[in-house]
KEKE-374941 format. One line per field, with one value per residue: residue in three letters; residue number from 1; y, z, x of N, C-alpha, C in turn. Coordinates in steps of 0.1 Angstrom, whole numbers, plus 5000, padded with zeros to 4 digits. Layout:
N
resn [ALA	...] $
resi [NUM	...] $
n.py [Y	...] $
n.pz [Z	...] $
n.px [X	...] $
ca.py [Y	...] $
ca.pz [Z	...] $
ca.px [X	...] $
c.py [Y	...] $
c.pz [Z	...] $
c.px [X	...] $
end
This chain:
70
resn [MET	ARG	ILE	ILE	VAL	ASN	LEU	ASP	VAL	MET	MET	ALA	LYS	ARG	LYS	ILE	SER	SER	GLY	GLU	LEU	ALA	LYS	ARG	ILE	ASP	ILE	THR	PRO	ALA	ASN	LEU	SER	ILE	LEU	LYS	THR	GLY	LYS	ALA	LYS	ALA	ILE	ARG	PHE	SER	THR	LEU	GLU	LYS	LEU	CYS	GLU	VAL	LEU	ASP	CYS	GLN	PRO	GLY	ASP	ILE	LEU	GLU	PHE	ARG	LYS	GLU	GLU	ASP] $
resi [1	2	3	4	5	6	7	8	9	10	11	12	13	14	15	16	17	18	19	20	21	22	23	24	25	26	27	28	29	30	31	32	33	34	35	36	37	38	39	40	41	42	43	44	45	46	47	48	49	50	51	52	53	54	55	56	57	58	59	60	61	62	63	64	65	66	67	68	69	70] $
n.py [5536	5565	5585	5614	5630	5663	5677	5684	5703	5724	5731	5740	5762	5779	5782	5767	5746	5711	5704	5727	5728	5704	5709	5730	5719	5700	5672	5644	5646	5623	5612	5633	5630	5605	5613	5632	5616	5600	5576	5572	5556	5568	5600	5621	5642	5663	5667	5673	5697	5713	5714	5728	5752	5762	5762	5778	5771	5750	5718	5704	5715	5701	5673	5651	5635	5608	5590	5556	5544	5521] $
n.pz [1312	1319	1338	1330	1333	1333	1341	1331	1311	1326	1340	1319	1311	1333	1334	1349	1362	1366	1387	1403	1409	1423	1445	1457	1463	1480	1473	1460	1430	1415	1423	1414	1387	1383	1387	1367	1343	1344	1357	1383	1408	1426	1442	1468	1485	1498	1484	1458	1465	1472	1446	1431	1445	1441	1413	1407	1400	1393	1405	1383	1362	1361	1363	1343	1331	1309	1290	1280	1247	1229] $
n.px [4174	4192	4215	4229	4260	4269	4291	4316	4308	4297	4320	4336	4321	4323	4350	4369	4395	4400	4417	4415	4388	4384	4400	4386	4361	4369	4376	4393	4413	4411	4386	4370	4374	4361	4335	4331	4334	4312	4312	4307	4287	4271	4263	4271	4248	4260	4283	4273	4260	4282	4295	4275	4275	4302	4303	4282	4255	4226	4215	4203	4217	4240	4234	4215	4186	4181	4160	4163	4165	4144] $
ca.py [5549	5569	5598	5619	5640	5674	5684	5690	5714	5735	5735	5749	5775	5786	5783	5762	5734	5699	5705	5738	5724	5693	5715	5739	5711	5691	5658	5641	5647	5610	5611	5642	5624	5595	5620	5638	5606	5593	5563	5571	5550	5577	5612	5626	5655	5674	5670	5680	5710	5721	5716	5738	5764	5766	5764	5788	5764	5742	5704	5701	5719	5691	5660	5651	5621	5605	5577	5547	5541	5506] $
ca.pz [1317	1323	1343	1322	1341	1324	1349	1322	1304	1336	1343	1308	1311	1345	1332	1361	1360	1374	1399	1411	1414	1433	1457	1463	1469	1489	1470	1453	1416	1410	1425	1405	1374	1383	1386	1353	1333	1346	1362	1397	1410	1434	1446	1480	1484	1503	1472	1448	1470	1470	1432	1427	1451	1434	1399	1407	1391	1399	1402	1369	1352	1362	1361	1333	1330	1296	1288	1270	1235	1228] $
ca.px [4174	4205	4217	4241	4267	4274	4300	4326	4302	4297	4334	4341	4314	4329	4365	4376	4401	4397	4424	4410	4375	4386	4405	4376	4350	4375	4376	4405	4412	4407	4372	4363	4374	4351	4322	4331	4332	4299	4315	4303	4274	4263	4270	4265	4242	4269	4292	4265	4258	4295	4296	4266	4280	4314	4300	4271	4246	4216	4218	4199	4228	4251	4228	4204	4180	4177	4153	4169	4157	4141] $
c.py [5553	5583	5603	5630	5650	5683	5691	5703	5726	5740	5744	5762	5784	5788	5779	5749	5723	5700	5716	5734	5713	5699	5723	5731	5700	5676	5656	5643	5634	5608	5621	5637	5613	5601	5625	5628	5598	5579	5561	5564	5558	5590	5617	5640	5666	5677	5677	5695	5719	5724	5728	5752	5770	5770	5774	5782	5756	5727	5699	5705	5709	5677	5661	5636	5620	5591	5569	5544	5525	5500] $
c.pz [1322	1329	1336	1331	1331	1332	1341	1315	1314	1339	1332	1308	1322	1344	1345	1358	1369	1388	1409	1417	1425	1446	1464	1468	1478	1486	1462	1438	1410	1412	1417	1391	1372	1381	1372	1342	1334	1351	1377	1398	1419	1437	1458	1478	1488	1491	1461	1452	1468	1455	1427	1433	1443	1420	1397	1397	1400	1396	1388	1358	1351	1359	1352	1332	1315	1296	1277	1259	1235	1218] $
c.px [4188	4206	4230	4247	4273	4284	4311	4321	4302	4311	4339	4334	4319	4344	4372	4382	4397	4404	4419	4396	4376	4391	4394	4364	4356	4373	4389	4403	4407	4391	4364	4363	4363	4337	4321	4328	4319	4301	4310	4289	4265	4270	4263	4259	4251	4279	4285	4263	4271	4297	4287	4270	4292	4311	4289	4260	4235	4220	4214	4209	4239	4246	4216	4199	4177	4171	4160	4159	4155	4151] $
end
């Protein structure tokens, strides 16, 4: 089972750069990069809330569950 992070897709749809998004949600560009690449082990609800607010989207637009194939 995997959680897929579609943050880059939403950023492209909203035409916002990584630097601008990091600034607006008050995290470092390095931490945003970790989120974008799916390397994060967890995300705080407060960070997810800020992402949804700035990107005008729902959590399901950013995070997706995919079942692993056998």
